[in-house]
C-alpha positions as CSV (number, residue, x, y, z in Angstrom):
1,M,194.1,372.4,-11.9
2,V,191.9,370.1,-13.9
3,T,190.8,371.4,-17.3
4,N,187.5,370.4,-18.9
5,H,187.9,369.2,-22.4
6,S,185.6,369.0,-25.4
7,P,185.8,365.7,-27.2
8,K,188.1,367.2,-29.9
9,D,190.5,368.5,-27.2
10,R,191.3,365.1,-25.7
11,T,194.5,363.4,-26.6
12,I,195.9,359.9,-26.4
13,E,199.6,359.0,-26.1
14,V,201.5,355.7,-25.8
15,C,204.5,355.0,-23.6
16,F,206.4,351.9,-24.6
17,S,208.0,351.2,-21.3
18,P,207.6,352.1,-17.6
19,A,211.2,353.4,-17.8
20,L,210.0,356.2,-20.1
21,I,207.0,357.3,-18.2
22,D,208.7,360.4,-16.7
23,L,208.9,361.8,-20.3
24,F,205.1,362.2,-20.4
25,D,202.9,364.9,-18.9
26,T,200.3,362.9,-17.0
27,T,198.4,365.8,-15.6
28,D,194.7,365.4,-16.1
29,T,195.4,362.0,-17.7
30,I,194.0,358.5,-17.2
31,I,196.8,355.9,-17.4
32,V,195.9,352.6,-18.9
33,V,198.4,350.0,-17.8
34,I,198.8,347.2,-20.3
35,D,200.5,343.8,-19.9
36,V,198.7,341.6,-22.5
37,L,200.7,338.5,-21.8
38,R,199.6,338.1,-19.1
39,A,199.2,340.2,-15.9
40,T,196.5,342.7,-17.0
41,S,194.5,339.9,-18.7
42,S,194.7,337.8,-15.6
43,I,193.6,340.7,-13.4
44,C,190.5,341.2,-15.5
45,V,189.7,337.5,-15.3
46,A,190.1,337.5,-11.5
47,F,187.5,340.2,-11.2
48,E,185.2,338.4,-13.6
49,Y,185.4,335.5,-11.3
50,G,184.5,337.6,-8.3
51,A,187.8,338.7,-6.7
52,K,187.2,341.3,-4.0
53,C,190.4,343.2,-4.7
54,I,194.0,342.8,-5.9
55,V,197.0,344.4,-4.4
56,P,199.8,344.6,-7.0
57,V,203.3,344.4,-5.3
58,A,206.8,344.6,-6.5
59,T,208.5,341.7,-4.7
60,T,207.7,338.1,-3.9
61,A,208.4,338.7,-0.2
62,E,205.9,341.5,-0.1
63,A,203.3,339.3,-1.8
64,L,203.9,336.5,0.7
65,S,203.5,338.9,3.6
66,Y,199.8,339.3,2.7
67,R,199.1,335.6,3.4
68,S,199.0,336.2,7.1
69,K,196.2,338.8,6.4
70,G,194.1,336.1,4.7
71,Y,195.0,337.0,1.1
72,L,195.6,334.5,-1.7
73,V,199.0,335.2,-3.1
74,G,200.2,335.0,-6.7
75,A,203.7,335.3,-8.2
76,E,205.3,334.9,-11.6
77,R,208.9,335.5,-12.7
78,N,210.1,335.0,-16.3
79,G,206.8,333.5,-17.3
80,E,206.7,330.8,-14.6
81,M,204.6,330.4,-11.4
82,L,206.8,330.4,-8.3
83,E,206.7,327.6,-5.7
84,G,204.8,328.3,-2.5
85,F,202.2,330.6,-4.1
86,D,198.5,330.0,-4.7
87,M,198.6,331.0,-8.4
88,G,200.9,332.4,-11.0
89,N,200.1,334.7,-13.9
90,S,197.9,332.5,-16.1
91,P,194.4,333.7,-16.6
92,F,193.2,330.1,-16.3
93,S,194.6,330.0,-12.7
94,F,192.0,332.7,-11.8
95,M,189.1,330.9,-13.4
96,D,188.2,329.2,-10.1
97,E,185.4,329.4,-7.6
98,K,187.9,329.9,-4.9
99,I,188.6,333.4,-6.3
100,A,185.1,334.7,-5.4
101,G,185.2,337.2,-2.6
102,Q,188.9,336.8,-2.1
103,S,191.6,339.5,-1.7
104,I,194.7,338.7,-3.7
105,A,198.3,340.0,-3.5
106,L,200.0,339.6,-6.9
107,T,203.6,340.2,-8.2
108,T,204.7,339.6,-11.8
109,T,207.8,340.3,-13.9
110,N,206.3,343.3,-15.7
111,G,202.7,344.2,-15.1
112,T,202.7,344.9,-11.4
113,Q,205.9,346.9,-11.8
114,A,204.2,349.1,-14.4
115,I,201.2,349.6,-12.1
116,T,203.6,350.7,-9.4
117,A,205.2,353.1,-11.9
118,A,201.8,354.6,-12.8
119,K,200.1,354.9,-9.5
120,T,201.7,358.2,-8.3
121,R,201.7,359.9,-11.7
122,A,198.0,360.3,-12.7
123,P,194.7,361.0,-11.1
124,Q,193.4,357.6,-12.3
125,V,194.9,354.3,-13.3
126,V,192.9,351.5,-15.0
127,I,193.8,348.1,-16.4
128,G,193.6,347.3,-20.1
129,S,193.7,344.0,-22.0
130,F,192.4,342.7,-25.3
131,L,189.8,340.9,-23.1
132,N,188.1,344.2,-22.1
133,L,189.0,346.4,-25.1
134,N,185.6,347.7,-26.1
135,A,184.4,348.1,-22.5
136,L,187.5,350.0,-21.7
137,C,187.3,352.3,-24.7
138,D,183.7,353.1,-24.1
139,W,184.5,354.0,-20.5
140,L,187.5,356.2,-21.6
141,V,185.3,358.1,-24.0
142,A,182.8,358.8,-21.3
143,Q,185.5,360.5,-19.1
144,D,186.8,364.0,-19.5
145,H,190.5,363.3,-19.5
146,N,193.4,362.6,-21.8
147,V,194.7,359.1,-22.0
148,L,198.1,357.5,-21.8
149,C,198.6,353.9,-22.6
150,L,201.5,352.5,-20.5
151,C,202.9,349.3,-22.0
152,S,204.6,347.1,-19.4
153,G,207.0,345.7,-22.0
154,W,209.5,343.1,-21.0
155,K,211.9,344.2,-18.2
156,N,211.5,347.8,-19.3
157,A,212.2,346.9,-23.0
158,F,209.7,347.3,-25.9
159,N,207.5,344.4,-26.7
160,L,205.0,343.9,-29.5
161,E,201.9,342.6,-27.8
162,D,201.5,345.5,-25.4
163,S,202.1,347.9,-28.3
164,L,199.4,346.2,-30.4
165,L,196.8,346.7,-27.7
166,A,197.8,350.3,-27.2
167,G,197.4,350.7,-31.0
168,A,193.9,349.1,-30.8
169,I,192.9,351.7,-28.2
170,V,194.4,354.5,-30.2
171,E,192.7,353.4,-33.4
172,R,189.2,353.3,-31.7
173,L,189.5,356.6,-29.8
174,I,190.9,358.5,-32.7
175,S,188.8,357.1,-35.6
176,E,185.5,356.8,-33.7
177,F,185.6,359.3,-30.9
178,S,187.6,362.4,-32.1
179,F,190.5,362.0,-29.8
180,S,193.7,363.4,-31.3
181,S,197.4,362.6,-31.0
182,N,200.7,364.1,-32.0
183,C,202.6,361.3,-30.3
184,D,204.9,359.2,-32.6
185,S,204.6,356.1,-30.4
186,A,200.8,356.3,-30.6
187,M,201.0,356.6,-34.3
188,A,203.4,353.6,-34.5
189,S,201.2,351.5,-32.3
190,Q,198.2,352.3,-34.4
191,H,200.0,351.3,-37.6
192,L,201.2,348.1,-36.0
193,Y,197.7,347.2,-34.9
194,N,196.1,347.9,-38.3
195,I,198.7,345.7,-40.0
196,S,198.1,342.9,-37.5
197,K,194.5,343.1,-36.5
198,K,193.2,340.3,-38.9
199,D,195.6,337.8,-37.2
200,I,197.2,339.1,-34.1
201,F,198.2,335.6,-32.9
202,G,200.0,334.9,-36.2
203,F,201.6,338.4,-36.3
204,L,203.2,337.6,-32.9
205,A,204.5,334.2,-34.0
206,N,208.1,335.3,-33.8
207,S,207.8,337.8,-31.0
208,S,210.1,337.3,-28.0
209,H,207.4,336.8,-25.3
210,R,205.3,334.5,-27.4
211,K,208.3,332.3,-27.9
212,R,209.1,332.5,-24.2
213,L,205.7,331.3,-23.3
214,E,205.7,328.7,-26.1
215,R,208.8,327.1,-24.4
216,L,206.7,326.9,-21.2
217,H,203.9,325.1,-23.2
218,I,201.2,327.7,-22.4
219,E,200.1,328.6,-25.9
220,K,196.5,328.4,-24.7
221,D,197.2,331.4,-22.5
222,V,198.5,333.4,-25.5
223,E,195.4,332.6,-27.6
224,Y,193.0,333.5,-24.8
225,C,194.8,336.8,-24.0
226,L,194.8,337.9,-27.6
227,T,191.0,337.3,-28.1
228,P,189.2,340.7,-27.9
229,N,186.1,341.6,-26.0
230,Q,185.4,338.6,-23.8
231,L,184.9,340.7,-20.6
232,N,183.2,343.9,-19.5
233,I,185.4,344.3,-16.5
234,I,187.4,347.5,-15.8
235,P,189.8,347.2,-12.9
236,V,190.6,350.6,-11.3
237,L,193.4,351.5,-8.9
238,K,192.4,353.1,-5.6
239,G,195.4,353.9,-3.5
240,D,197.5,350.8,-3.7
241,T,194.7,348.4,-4.5
242,L,192.8,347.3,-7.6
243,Y,189.0,347.0,-7.6
244,N,186.3,346.1,-10.1
245,M,185.0,349.5,-11.1
246,A,181.4,348.3,-11.5
247,V,181.4,347.0,-7.9
248,L,182.7,350.3,-6.6
249,E,180.1,352.3,-8.5
250,E,177.3,350.0,-7.3
251,A,178.5,350.5,-3.7
252,A,178.6,354.2,-4.1
253,T,175.0,354.4,-5.4
254,T,173.7,352.3,-2.5
255,K,175.2,354.5,0.2
C-alpha cells in the first residue's frame, strides 16, 4: 500500500553498490540510478539530443540483437568503446544529429547493470547525473515518495564519483526541502560532497576511475560529466526502456 507523506516524513538513503540493494526497503521509493562516469551522464545527453528511447541491457550480445530492429547500439567495457558498435559510453558520442528520433540499445560496465538491478525493486526509477542535478532534485521534491540513490560503483565496488553525486542530492533534499535520513551511507556521501564541492574534479584526481579514464585519454569526458546543471533532462524507466520524462508528460497531456 502506498503511503502519503508530508514533506517532513520523506526520507533519503544511499546505496553504494547494486550488490547491496537488497538491504534497502524500496517500498514507496523512487530509485535514482547514478553512474557519473559515464553512463547516466551519457543517457541524459542522448535525450538532450533528441533520442526517442534507450533500452539498457546487460550484455553486448543483447545490445547487438537490437540492430535488426533498427536501433543504434552502444557498448562499453572497462571504459572503452567496443568494436562493431555505433557508440561507446562517452557523452560526446551522443552529441550528434544522428541521435534525434532514434531508439538506442546500450550496455555498459556498471550503469546499465545498476538500472537492471533497480527496475524490479521500486515503483519508479530515474536517472541522475551532475548534469541534471537541480532539475532532478526539483522533480524529486515535487513527488510524494522516499528516495534511494543507487550508486553503480565499479563492478559492484564503492567508487567516489557516484557517492559525491549522491551526497549532492542528499545535501539539497535535506538542507532545503526537509527530507530526513538516518542512513549512514547518506550521511557519509553528504560529508564527502561538502568537502569536495568547491573542486570536485581536483578531489577525484587520485580516484580509481578517473585514473582509469585518464589512461584512455578522455579527461574531457570527466570534466564534462562533473560539471553540474547543464541539462534539464530527467530520464525515467518505463518497463525495460528509458524515456525523456518531459516527452512522456507532453504526450500524456495531448491525448
